[in-house]
A tleap script that builds the chain and sets N, CA, C and O, in Angstrom:
source leaprc.protein.ff14SB
mol = sequence {
  NMET SER THR TYR ARG VAL GLU TYR ALA PRO
  ALA ALA HIE LYS GLN ILE ARG LYS LEU ASP
  PRO VAL ALA GLN ASP ARG VAL ILE ARG THR
  ILE ALA LEU LEU ALA SER ASN PRO ARG PRO
  PRO LYS ALA THR GLN LEU VAL GLY GLY ARG
  GLY GLU TRP ARG VAL ARG THR GLY ASP TYR
  ARG ILE VAL TYR GLU VAL HIE ASP ASP VAL
  TRP TRP SER TRP SER CYS ALA SER VAL THR
  ALA ALA ARG SER ILE ALA THR SER GLU ARG
  ALA ALA PRO CALA
}
set mol.1.N position { -66.847 39.232 19.626 }
set mol.1.CA position { -66.334 39.347 21.107 }
set mol.1.C position { -65.764 38.387 21.470 }
set mol.1.O position { -66.006 37.214 21.185 }
set mol.2.N position { -64.372 39.124 22.614 }
set mol.2.CA position { -63.231 37.931 22.353 }
set mol.2.C position { -63.607 37.286 24.061 }
set mol.2.O position { -64.123 37.835 25.034 }
set mol.3.N position { -63.109 35.994 23.858 }
set mol.3.CA position { -63.287 35.270 25.423 }
set mol.3.C position { -62.084 34.854 25.939 }
set mol.3.O position { -61.162 34.461 25.224 }
set mol.4.N position { -62.035 34.920 27.206 }
set mol.4.CA position { -60.977 34.452 27.772 }
set mol.4.C position { -60.709 33.222 28.151 }
set mol.4.O position { -61.630 32.698 28.777 }
set mol.5.N position { -59.385 32.311 27.925 }
set mol.5.CA position { -59.648 31.156 28.179 }
set mol.5.C position { -59.160 30.669 29.535 }
set mol.5.O position { -58.001 30.847 29.909 }
set mol.6.N position { -60.318 29.890 30.435 }
set mol.6.CA position { -60.672 29.734 31.531 }
set mol.6.C position { -59.545 28.208 31.874 }
set mol.6.O position { -59.403 27.125 31.307 }
set mol.7.N position { -59.071 28.703 32.799 }
set mol.7.CA position { -57.956 27.304 33.420 }
set mol.7.C position { -58.331 27.511 35.064 }
set mol.7.O position { -58.030 28.558 35.639 }
set mol.8.N position { -58.921 26.558 35.651 }
set mol.8.CA position { -59.149 26.143 37.109 }
set mol.8.C position { -58.056 25.666 37.988 }
set mol.8.O position { -57.292 24.773 37.623 }
set mol.9.N position { -57.966 26.292 39.226 }
set mol.9.CA position { -57.138 25.681 39.856 }
set mol.9.C position { -57.136 24.499 40.305 }
set mol.9.O position { -58.338 24.232 40.298 }
set mol.10.N position { -56.446 23.336 40.810 }
set mol.10.CA position { -57.213 22.305 41.162 }
set mol.10.C position { -57.532 22.253 42.410 }
set mol.10.O position { -57.858 21.092 42.652 }
set mol.11.N position { -57.635 23.116 43.637 }
set mol.11.CA position { -58.090 23.665 44.504 }
set mol.11.C position { -59.609 23.805 44.357 }
set mol.11.O position { -60.543 23.475 45.089 }
set mol.12.N position { -59.529 24.485 43.005 }
set mol.12.CA position { -61.243 25.652 42.828 }
set mol.12.C position { -61.934 24.059 42.533 }
set mol.12.O position { -62.656 23.540 43.385 }
set mol.13.N position { -61.589 23.322 41.128 }
set mol.13.CA position { -62.134 21.762 40.779 }
set mol.13.C position { -62.668 21.170 42.028 }
set mol.13.O position { -63.853 20.846 41.958 }
set mol.14.N position { -62.111 20.969 43.074 }
set mol.14.CA position { -61.998 20.377 44.264 }
set mol.14.C position { -63.128 21.266 44.841 }
set mol.14.O position { -64.237 20.744 44.721 }
set mol.15.N position { -63.120 22.475 45.435 }
set mol.15.CA position { -64.000 23.246 46.005 }
set mol.15.C position { -65.618 23.159 45.290 }
set mol.15.O position { -66.720 23.268 45.829 }
set mol.16.N position { -65.208 22.899 43.755 }
set mol.16.CA position { -66.523 23.476 43.168 }
set mol.16.C position { -67.773 21.766 43.281 }
set mol.16.O position { -68.991 21.654 43.419 }
set mol.17.N position { -66.664 20.772 43.134 }
set mol.17.CA position { -66.916 19.317 43.464 }
set mol.17.C position { -68.075 19.282 44.421 }
set mol.17.O position { -69.153 18.708 44.269 }
set mol.18.N position { -67.539 20.194 45.702 }
set mol.18.CA position { -67.883 19.858 46.959 }
set mol.18.C position { -69.357 20.410 47.345 }
set mol.18.O position { -70.110 20.096 48.267 }
set mol.19.N position { -69.487 21.379 46.261 }
set mol.19.CA position { -71.385 22.215 46.597 }
set mol.19.C position { -71.958 21.511 45.810 }
set mol.19.O position { -71.819 20.802 44.813 }
set mol.20.N position { -72.994 22.089 46.883 }
set mol.20.CA position { -74.441 20.762 46.170 }
set mol.20.C position { -74.498 21.741 44.868 }
set mol.20.O position { -73.937 22.803 44.598 }
set mol.21.N position { -75.744 20.621 43.952 }
set mol.21.CA position { -76.152 20.903 42.375 }
set mol.21.C position { -76.600 22.418 42.282 }
set mol.21.O position { -75.953 23.122 41.506 }
set mol.22.N position { -77.508 22.923 42.902 }
set mol.22.CA position { -77.820 24.104 42.489 }
set mol.22.C position { -76.416 24.755 42.678 }
set mol.22.O position { -75.944 25.190 41.627 }
set mol.23.N position { -75.647 24.915 43.794 }
set mol.23.CA position { -74.518 25.981 44.491 }
set mol.23.C position { -73.610 25.797 42.797 }
set mol.23.O position { -73.379 26.795 42.115 }
set mol.24.N position { -73.227 24.481 42.379 }
set mol.24.CA position { -72.402 24.243 41.025 }
set mol.24.C position { -73.064 24.598 40.305 }
set mol.24.O position { -72.343 25.319 39.615 }
set mol.25.N position { -74.250 24.637 39.809 }
set mol.25.CA position { -74.447 25.151 38.688 }
set mol.25.C position { -74.154 26.601 38.648 }
set mol.25.O position { -73.404 26.994 37.755 }
set mol.26.N position { -74.727 27.596 39.640 }
set mol.26.CA position { -74.778 28.657 39.683 }
set mol.26.C position { -73.240 29.477 39.272 }
set mol.26.O position { -72.935 30.390 38.505 }
set mol.27.N position { -72.434 28.520 40.321 }
set mol.27.CA position { -70.877 28.925 39.944 }
set mol.27.C position { -70.087 28.476 38.526 }
set mol.27.O position { -69.163 29.071 37.970 }
set mol.28.N position { -70.594 27.531 38.223 }
set mol.28.CA position { -70.366 27.245 36.900 }
set mol.28.C position { -70.637 28.146 35.583 }
set mol.28.O position { -69.944 28.333 34.583 }
set mol.29.N position { -71.967 28.654 35.984 }
set mol.29.CA position { -72.930 29.638 35.357 }
set mol.29.C position { -72.094 30.765 35.053 }
set mol.29.O position { -71.854 31.240 33.943 }
set mol.30.N position { -71.599 31.208 36.409 }
set mol.30.CA position { -70.879 32.573 36.986 }
set mol.30.C position { -69.812 32.588 36.114 }
set mol.30.O position { -69.724 33.569 35.375 }
set mol.31.N position { -68.803 31.530 36.017 }
set mol.31.CA position { -67.577 31.435 36.003 }
set mol.31.C position { -67.682 31.309 34.013 }
set mol.31.O position { -66.635 31.437 33.378 }
set mol.32.N position { -68.889 31.084 33.340 }
set mol.32.CA position { -68.935 30.927 31.921 }
set mol.32.C position { -69.093 32.648 31.572 }
set mol.32.O position { -68.281 33.167 30.807 }
set mol.33.N position { -70.036 33.343 32.107 }
set mol.33.CA position { -70.037 34.588 32.001 }
set mol.33.C position { -69.032 35.472 32.117 }
set mol.33.O position { -69.259 36.472 31.436 }
set mol.34.N position { -68.000 35.512 32.708 }
set mol.34.CA position { -66.671 35.568 33.280 }
set mol.34.C position { -65.797 35.507 32.176 }
set mol.34.O position { -65.013 36.433 31.972 }
set mol.35.N position { -65.854 34.289 31.273 }
set mol.35.CA position { -64.684 34.208 30.723 }
set mol.35.C position { -65.030 35.514 29.525 }
set mol.35.O position { -64.139 36.122 28.933 }
set mol.36.N position { -66.488 35.758 29.346 }
set mol.36.CA position { -66.646 37.153 27.972 }
set mol.36.C position { -66.486 38.558 28.642 }
set mol.36.O position { -66.308 39.570 27.965 }
set mol.37.N position { -66.552 38.567 29.888 }
set mol.37.CA position { -66.460 40.110 30.858 }
set mol.37.C position { -65.441 39.503 31.774 }
set mol.37.O position { -65.979 38.878 32.687 }
set mol.38.N position { -64.505 39.499 31.797 }
set mol.38.CA position { -63.807 39.087 33.360 }
set mol.38.C position { -63.834 40.444 34.145 }
set mol.38.O position { -63.424 40.327 35.300 }
set mol.39.N position { -64.175 41.546 33.825 }
set mol.39.CA position { -64.596 42.582 34.991 }
set mol.39.C position { -65.673 43.503 34.932 }
set mol.39.O position { -65.762 44.715 34.735 }
set mol.40.N position { -66.600 42.420 35.199 }
set mol.40.CA position { -68.055 43.009 34.987 }
set mol.40.C position { -68.127 43.978 36.024 }
set mol.40.O position { -67.216 43.789 36.831 }
set mol.41.N position { -68.968 45.092 36.366 }
set mol.41.CA position { -69.244 45.882 37.178 }
set mol.41.C position { -69.376 45.647 38.681 }
set mol.41.O position { -68.808 46.335 39.528 }
set mol.42.N position { -70.099 44.714 38.908 }
set mol.42.CA position { -70.191 44.347 40.231 }
set mol.42.C position { -68.918 43.456 40.863 }
set mol.42.O position { -68.913 43.122 42.048 }
set mol.43.N position { -67.845 43.112 39.937 }
set mol.43.CA position { -66.567 42.519 40.330 }
set mol.43.C position { -65.636 43.361 41.137 }
set mol.43.O position { -65.770 44.531 40.777 }
set mol.44.N position { -64.933 43.264 41.885 }
set mol.44.CA position { -63.886 44.126 43.012 }
set mol.44.C position { -62.825 43.747 42.462 }
set mol.44.O position { -62.894 42.888 41.583 }
set mol.45.N position { -61.692 44.248 42.813 }
set mol.45.CA position { -60.212 44.175 42.653 }
set mol.45.C position { -59.856 44.194 43.973 }
set mol.45.O position { -60.320 45.043 44.735 }
set mol.46.N position { -58.797 43.040 44.459 }
set mol.46.CA position { -58.537 42.818 45.914 }
set mol.46.C position { -57.561 43.531 45.793 }
set mol.46.O position { -56.926 43.718 44.755 }
set mol.47.N position { -57.283 44.163 47.248 }
set mol.47.CA position { -56.430 45.289 47.330 }
set mol.47.C position { -55.024 44.464 47.944 }
set mol.47.O position { -55.568 43.465 48.415 }
set mol.48.N position { -53.743 44.318 48.177 }
set mol.48.CA position { -52.698 44.092 48.385 }
set mol.48.C position { -52.563 42.397 47.750 }
set mol.48.O position { -51.814 41.574 48.276 }
set mol.49.N position { -53.230 42.164 46.825 }
set mol.49.CA position { -52.807 40.660 46.170 }
set mol.49.C position { -51.760 40.921 44.929 }
set mol.49.O position { -50.981 41.839 44.672 }
set mol.50.N position { -52.000 40.064 44.477 }
set mol.50.CA position { -51.709 40.039 42.967 }
set mol.50.C position { -52.347 40.592 42.054 }
set mol.50.O position { -51.990 40.144 40.964 }
set mol.51.N position { -53.302 41.529 41.959 }
set mol.51.CA position { -54.154 41.478 40.995 }
set mol.51.C position { -55.627 40.756 41.057 }
set mol.51.O position { -56.360 41.166 40.157 }
set mol.52.N position { -56.100 39.983 41.731 }
set mol.52.CA position { -56.667 39.068 41.680 }
set mol.52.C position { -58.238 39.809 41.800 }
set mol.52.O position { -58.333 40.961 42.222 }
set mol.53.N position { -59.306 39.106 41.430 }
set mol.53.CA position { -60.922 39.621 41.560 }
set mol.53.C position { -61.451 38.808 42.255 }
set mol.53.O position { -61.044 37.667 42.475 }
set mol.54.N position { -62.597 39.415 42.749 }
set mol.54.CA position { -63.178 38.796 43.237 }
set mol.54.C position { -65.069 39.074 42.644 }
set mol.54.O position { -65.458 40.122 42.130 }
set mol.55.N position { -65.667 38.239 42.822 }
set mol.55.CA position { -67.092 38.422 42.308 }
set mol.55.C position { -67.886 37.226 43.216 }
set mol.55.O position { -67.509 36.103 43.552 }
set mol.56.N position { -69.152 37.962 43.463 }
set mol.56.CA position { -70.078 36.953 44.505 }
set mol.56.C position { -71.496 36.707 43.807 }
set mol.56.O position { -72.341 37.518 43.429 }
set mol.57.N position { -71.464 35.276 43.764 }
set mol.57.CA position { -72.478 34.855 43.092 }
set mol.57.C position { -73.316 33.409 44.639 }
set mol.57.O position { -73.008 32.391 45.260 }
set mol.58.N position { -74.732 34.658 44.417 }
set mol.58.CA position { -75.573 33.916 45.636 }
set mol.58.C position { -74.413 33.945 46.900 }
set mol.58.O position { -73.680 34.932 46.962 }
set mol.59.N position { -74.268 32.881 47.871 }
set mol.59.CA position { -73.710 32.610 49.255 }
set mol.59.C position { -72.122 32.447 48.950 }
set mol.59.O position { -71.400 32.288 49.934 }
set mol.60.N position { -71.540 32.475 47.698 }
set mol.60.CA position { -70.526 32.005 47.279 }
set mol.60.C position { -69.332 33.297 46.591 }
set mol.60.O position { -69.636 34.248 45.870 }
set mol.61.N position { -68.279 33.012 46.983 }
set mol.61.CA position { -67.412 34.251 46.212 }
set mol.61.C position { -66.173 33.394 45.343 }
set mol.61.O position { -65.413 32.447 45.544 }
set mol.62.N position { -66.442 34.213 44.426 }
set mol.62.CA position { -65.078 33.493 43.227 }
set mol.62.C position { -63.934 34.488 42.845 }
set mol.62.O position { -63.895 35.503 42.150 }
set mol.63.N position { -62.808 33.627 43.748 }
set mol.63.CA position { -61.636 34.961 43.319 }
set mol.63.C position { -60.968 34.185 42.394 }
set mol.63.O position { -60.975 32.954 42.403 }
set mol.64.N position { -60.309 34.979 41.481 }
set mol.64.CA position { -60.061 34.996 39.679 }
set mol.64.C position { -58.822 35.890 39.730 }
set mol.64.O position { -58.717 36.755 40.600 }
set mol.65.N position { -57.718 35.650 38.638 }
set mol.65.CA position { -56.959 36.576 37.969 }
set mol.65.C position { -57.269 36.659 36.921 }
set mol.65.O position { -58.008 35.812 36.418 }
set mol.66.N position { -56.796 37.733 36.229 }
set mol.66.CA position { -57.067 38.253 34.718 }
set mol.66.C position { -55.748 38.329 33.772 }
set mol.66.O position { -55.342 39.491 33.751 }
set mol.67.N position { -55.013 37.525 33.043 }
set mol.67.CA position { -54.026 37.938 32.536 }
set mol.67.C position { -54.233 38.130 31.013 }
set mol.67.O position { -54.551 37.398 30.076 }
set mol.68.N position { -53.799 39.891 31.233 }
set mol.68.CA position { -54.126 40.106 30.015 }
set mol.68.C position { -52.834 39.605 28.875 }
set mol.68.O position { -52.996 38.943 27.850 }
set mol.69.N position { -51.636 40.110 29.383 }
set mol.69.CA position { -50.614 39.829 28.759 }
set mol.69.C position { -50.105 38.247 28.355 }
set mol.69.O position { -49.044 38.035 27.768 }
set mol.70.N position { -50.997 37.243 28.750 }
set mol.70.CA position { -50.688 36.085 28.419 }
set mol.70.C position { -52.114 35.246 27.825 }
set mol.70.O position { -52.969 34.533 28.349 }
set mol.71.N position { -51.870 35.713 26.561 }
set mol.71.CA position { -53.181 35.038 25.446 }
set mol.71.C position { -54.563 34.706 26.058 }
set mol.71.O position { -55.070 33.589 25.966 }
set mol.72.N position { -55.165 35.813 26.721 }
set mol.72.CA position { -56.433 35.569 27.369 }
set mol.72.C position { -56.746 34.353 28.074 }
set mol.72.O position { -57.591 33.481 27.875 }
set mol.73.N position { -55.704 34.540 29.094 }
set mol.73.CA position { -55.552 32.920 30.007 }
set mol.73.C position { -56.324 33.840 31.381 }
set mol.73.O position { -56.144 34.989 31.785 }
set mol.74.N position { -57.168 32.809 31.805 }
set mol.74.CA position { -57.576 33.612 33.210 }
set mol.74.C position { -57.652 32.181 34.014 }
set mol.74.O position { -57.496 31.057 33.537 }
set mol.75.N position { -57.942 32.553 35.391 }
set mol.75.CA position { -57.831 31.222 36.401 }
set mol.75.C position { -58.631 31.450 37.656 }
set mol.75.O position { -58.681 32.471 38.341 }
set mol.76.N position { -59.224 30.344 37.816 }
set mol.76.CA position { -60.306 30.441 39.035 }
set mol.76.C position { -59.265 29.784 40.173 }
set mol.76.O position { -58.868 28.627 40.306 }
set mol.77.N position { -59.098 30.524 40.638 }
set mol.77.CA position { -58.481 30.589 42.153 }
set mol.77.C position { -59.040 29.828 43.057 }
set mol.77.O position { -58.612 28.721 43.381 }
set mol.78.N position { -60.203 30.472 43.598 }
set mol.78.CA position { -60.902 29.589 44.464 }
set mol.78.C position { -62.421 30.251 44.586 }
set mol.78.O position { -62.786 31.419 44.452 }
set mol.79.N position { -63.311 28.791 44.956 }
set mol.79.CA position { -64.579 29.138 45.529 }
set mol.79.C position { -64.990 29.068 46.868 }
set mol.79.O position { -64.931 27.982 47.445 }
set mol.80.N position { -65.512 30.349 47.607 }
set mol.80.CA position { -65.513 30.198 49.001 }
set mol.80.C position { -67.173 30.640 49.452 }
set mol.80.O position { -67.966 31.434 48.946 }
set mol.81.N position { -67.256 29.787 50.559 }
set mol.81.CA position { -68.611 30.260 51.130 }
set mol.81.C position { -68.323 31.851 51.570 }
set mol.81.O position { -67.228 32.144 52.051 }
set mol.82.N position { -69.346 32.846 51.383 }
set mol.82.CA position { -69.837 34.172 51.290 }
set mol.82.C position { -70.627 33.716 52.897 }
set mol.82.O position { -71.745 33.212 53.003 }
set mol.83.N position { -69.677 34.065 54.046 }
set mol.83.CA position { -71.038 33.813 55.035 }
set mol.83.C position { -70.495 35.183 56.339 }
set mol.83.O position { -69.408 35.366 56.888 }
set mol.84.N position { -71.603 35.803 56.427 }
set mol.84.CA position { -71.463 37.015 57.668 }
set mol.84.C position { -71.777 36.547 58.743 }
set mol.84.O position { -72.673 35.714 58.885 }
set mol.85.N position { -71.081 37.018 59.655 }
set mol.85.CA position { -70.994 36.821 61.013 }
set mol.85.C position { -72.148 37.572 61.456 }
set mol.85.O position { -72.267 38.762 61.163 }
set mol.86.N position { -73.117 36.867 62.235 }
set mol.86.CA position { -74.043 37.974 62.773 }
set mol.86.C position { -73.893 37.971 64.225 }
set mol.86.O position { -73.753 36.861 64.740 }
set mol.87.N position { -73.894 39.181 65.124 }
set mol.87.CA position { -73.041 39.395 66.028 }
set mol.87.C position { -74.474 39.937 67.255 }
set mol.87.O position { -75.320 40.675 66.751 }
set mol.88.N position { -74.612 39.654 68.362 }
set mol.88.CA position { -75.646 39.595 68.751 }
set mol.88.C position { -74.987 40.697 70.240 }
set mol.88.O position { -73.935 40.648 70.877 }
set mol.89.N position { -76.139 41.561 70.323 }
set mol.89.CA position { -75.274 42.667 71.925 }
set mol.89.C position { -76.086 41.697 73.175 }
set mol.89.O position { -77.272 41.371 73.228 }
set mol.90.N position { -75.265 41.474 73.870 }
set mol.90.CA position { -75.251 40.898 75.309 }
set mol.90.C position { -75.477 42.174 76.263 }
set mol.90.O position { -74.775 43.185 76.268 }
set mol.91.N position { -76.636 41.912 77.094 }
set mol.91.CA position { -76.586 42.716 77.978 }
set mol.91.C position { -75.379 42.485 79.033 }
set mol.91.O position { -75.043 41.303 78.969 }
set mol.92.N position { -74.411 43.385 80.226 }
set mol.92.CA position { -73.389 42.751 81.035 }
set mol.92.C position { -74.349 42.398 81.921 }
set mol.92.O position { -75.402 43.035 81.957 }
set mol.93.N position { -74.104 41.282 82.798 }
set mol.93.CA position { -74.901 41.333 83.870 }
set mol.93.C position { -74.635 42.562 85.007 }
set mol.93.O position { -73.799 43.465 84.992 }
set mol.94.N position { -75.399 42.321 85.730 }
set mol.94.CA position { -75.854 43.524 86.578 }
set mol.94.C position { -75.191 43.190 87.819 }
set mol.94.O position { -75.304 43.928 88.798 }
savepdb mol mol.pdb
quit
């Protein structure tokens, strides 16, 4: 089985270092799995970009690019918190 070479953007290194140890471990393990299969079924190709992919792991998104034409190169663009915004309906004052 072929594996991709993983290259981290400096910003990705910085973002991963800021995570708590449990989240760091989860993100690093996910990236290691993506090195052998960069397009798993749960990954989504982003629309309107340069062909970036996104995969979620826990509360975080990993955004990355896959370059098939450059000797198995793979780069982790960013790791960001995936937060959902809860909205509450407020009754209008009478």
